[in-house]
C-alpha positions as CSV (number, residue, x, y, z in Angstrom):
1,M,35.7,-56.3,-21.2
2,G,31.9,-55.8,-21.6
3,L,31.5,-55.6,-17.9
4,K,34.1,-52.8,-17.7
5,I,32.2,-50.8,-20.3
6,V,28.9,-51.3,-18.5
7,G,30.5,-50.3,-15.2
8,A,32.0,-47.1,-16.9
9,I,28.6,-46.2,-18.3
10,I,26.9,-46.7,-14.9
11,I,29.5,-44.5,-13.2
12,C,29.0,-41.8,-15.8
13,L,25.3,-41.9,-15.4
14,L,25.6,-41.8,-11.6
15,S,27.8,-38.7,-11.8
16,F,25.3,-37.0,-14.1
17,G,22.3,-37.9,-11.9
18,C,22.8,-35.2,-9.3
19,A,19.9,-32.7,-9.3
20,P,20.6,-29.0,-9.1
21,K,20.8,-27.3,-5.8
22,Y,17.6,-25.2,-5.3
23,I,17.8,-21.9,-3.6
24,T,15.4,-20.5,-1.0
25,A,14.9,-17.0,0.1
26,P,17.6,-15.8,2.5
27,A,16.4,-15.8,6.1
28,K,18.4,-12.7,7.0
29,A,16.6,-10.6,4.4
30,E,13.2,-11.0,6.1
31,F,11.1,-7.9,5.9
32,P,9.8,-6.3,9.1
33,E,6.2,-6.7,9.9
34,I,4.3,-3.5,9.3
35,S,1.1,-3.0,11.3
36,F,-0.6,0.3,11.8
37,T,-3.9,1.6,12.8
38,S,-5.4,4.3,10.6
39,I,-6.2,7.6,12.2
40,E,-9.8,8.4,12.5
41,P,-11.1,11.5,10.7
42,Y,-11.3,14.7,12.7
43,E,-14.7,15.9,13.7
44,L,-15.1,19.5,14.6
45,A,-16.6,20.3,18.0
46,L,-18.0,23.8,17.6
47,D,-17.9,25.9,20.7
48,L,-18.7,29.4,19.4
49,P,-18.9,32.4,21.6
50,V,-22.4,33.5,22.7
51,I,-23.5,36.8,21.3
52,P,-24.5,39.2,24.1
53,K,-28.0,40.5,23.8
54,P,-28.1,44.1,22.6
55,K,-29.7,46.8,24.7
56,K,-33.1,47.4,23.4
57,T,-35.7,50.1,23.9
58,L,-39.4,49.3,24.0
59,M,-41.7,51.8,22.3
60,D,-45.5,52.0,21.8
61,A,-47.4,52.9,18.7
62,N,-46.7,56.6,19.1
63,F,-42.9,56.0,19.5
64,N,-43.0,56.8,23.2
65,I,-40.6,54.8,25.5
66,V,-42.4,52.3,27.7
67,T,-41.1,49.8,30.3
68,D,-43.9,47.2,30.1
69,P,-43.3,44.7,27.3
70,E,-47.1,44.2,27.1
71,M,-47.6,47.8,26.0
72,A,-44.7,47.9,23.6
73,K,-45.4,47.8,19.9
74,Y,-41.8,48.2,18.7
75,I,-38.3,47.2,19.8
76,V,-35.7,49.7,18.9
77,F,-32.0,49.2,19.0
78,V,-29.5,52.1,19.4
79,P,-27.4,52.2,16.2
80,E,-24.2,51.4,18.2
81,E,-25.8,48.3,19.7
82,F,-27.2,47.2,16.4
83,N,-23.8,47.6,14.7
84,K,-22.1,45.6,17.5
85,Y,-24.7,42.8,17.1
86,V,-24.3,42.6,13.3
87,A,-20.5,42.7,13.6
88,K,-20.6,39.8,16.2
89,L,-22.9,37.8,13.9
90,Q,-20.5,38.3,10.9
91,E,-17.5,37.4,13.1
92,I,-19.2,34.1,14.2
93,K,-20.1,33.3,10.6
94,T,-16.5,33.9,9.4
95,L,-15.2,31.8,12.3
96,K,-17.5,28.9,11.4
97,E,-16.3,29.1,7.8
98,I,-12.6,29.1,8.9
99,L,-13.2,26.2,11.3
100,Y,-14.9,24.1,8.7
101,K,-12.0,24.7,6.2
102,Q,-9.5,23.8,8.9
103,E,-11.4,20.6,9.6
104,D,-11.2,19.8,5.9
105,L,-7.4,20.5,5.9
106,V,-6.9,18.3,9.0
107,N,-8.8,15.5,7.4
108,V,-6.8,15.8,4.2
109,Y,-3.6,15.4,6.3
110,I,-5.1,12.4,8.1
111,R,-6.0,10.7,4.8
112,L,-2.5,11.5,3.5
113,V,-0.9,9.9,6.6
114,N,-3.1,6.8,6.3
115,S,-2.3,6.5,2.6
116,H,1.4,6.6,3.4
117,K,1.0,3.8,5.8
118,E,-1.0,1.7,3.3
119,F,1.7,2.5,0.7
120,L,4.4,1.1,3.0
121,A,2.4,-2.1,3.6
122,L,1.9,-2.5,-0.2
123,E,5.6,-1.8,-0.9
124,R,6.5,-4.5,1.7
125,A,4.2,-7.0,0.1
126,K,5.5,-6.1,-3.4
127,A,9.1,-6.7,-2.2
128,Q,8.2,-10.0,-0.8
129,A,6.4,-11.1,-3.9
130,Y,9.3,-9.9,-6.1
131,R,11.8,-11.9,-3.9
132,N,9.6,-15.0,-4.1
133,M,9.3,-14.6,-7.9
134,W,13.0,-14.3,-8.2
135,V,13.6,-17.4,-6.2
136,D,11.1,-19.3,-8.3
137,S,12.6,-18.1,-11.6
138,E,16.1,-18.9,-10.4
139,N,15.1,-22.5,-9.4
140,A,13.3,-22.9,-12.7
141,Y,16.4,-21.8,-14.6
142,R,18.6,-24.2,-12.6
143,D,16.2,-27.0,-13.3
144,E,16.0,-26.2,-17.0
145,R,19.8,-26.0,-17.2
146,Y,20.1,-29.4,-15.4
147,Q,17.6,-31.0,-17.7
148,G,19.4,-29.6,-20.8
149,Q,22.7,-31.0,-19.6
150,L,21.2,-34.4,-19.1
151,N,19.7,-34.3,-22.6
152,D,23.1,-33.2,-24.0
153,Y,24.9,-36.1,-22.2
154,F,22.2,-38.6,-23.3
155,Y,22.3,-37.6,-26.9
156,K,26.1,-37.3,-27.0
157,G,26.3,-40.8,-25.4
158,L,23.8,-42.2,-27.8
159,L,25.7,-40.6,-30.7
160,G,28.9,-42.1,-29.4
161,V,27.4,-45.5,-29.0
162,L,25.9,-45.3,-32.6
163,T,29.3,-44.1,-33.9
164,V,31.2,-46.9,-32.2
165,G,28.6,-49.4,-33.3
166,G,28.7,-48.1,-36.9
167,I,32.5,-48.3,-36.9
168,A,32.4,-51.8,-35.4
169,A,29.8,-52.8,-38.0
170,I,31.9,-51.4,-40.9
171,I,35.0,-53.2,-39.5
172,M,33.0,-56.5,-39.3
173,L,31.8,-56.1,-42.9
174,L,35.4,-55.7,-44.2
């Protein structure tokens, strides 16, 4: 009879001895590799139009027109030529300002595209870390539940043995 009880206890312990099945990250949920090269900043290559030289008139100290540059004391521009020259200078200055602002806008767009690419890479890494964390927490939960069940079975079995032993001791005393 004692051998049957020991055998029943061993069979019960063997049936409780199975460890929980751990999970791993699903293979079909692999994230695609993200690789990118960042776009280099745009550098402006300035090719501005050349200002044509205005027609000038050479004059001596008495404001007489001369042809020899050595004898000239003053260089005089006709008002139309001077106005064209000033207008062309203002046009080139405005064009430079516009081009530099456009360069800034293009570089802002390039930085925006590069930051989107970096964001995608970080989101992918975050998703992988979250999945790994979920797998680890699920495995820890399963292990904790298994350990709790083993403790419950052990204490219930111990309480049963003590109860049966106590009843047997009371019966023997009577």
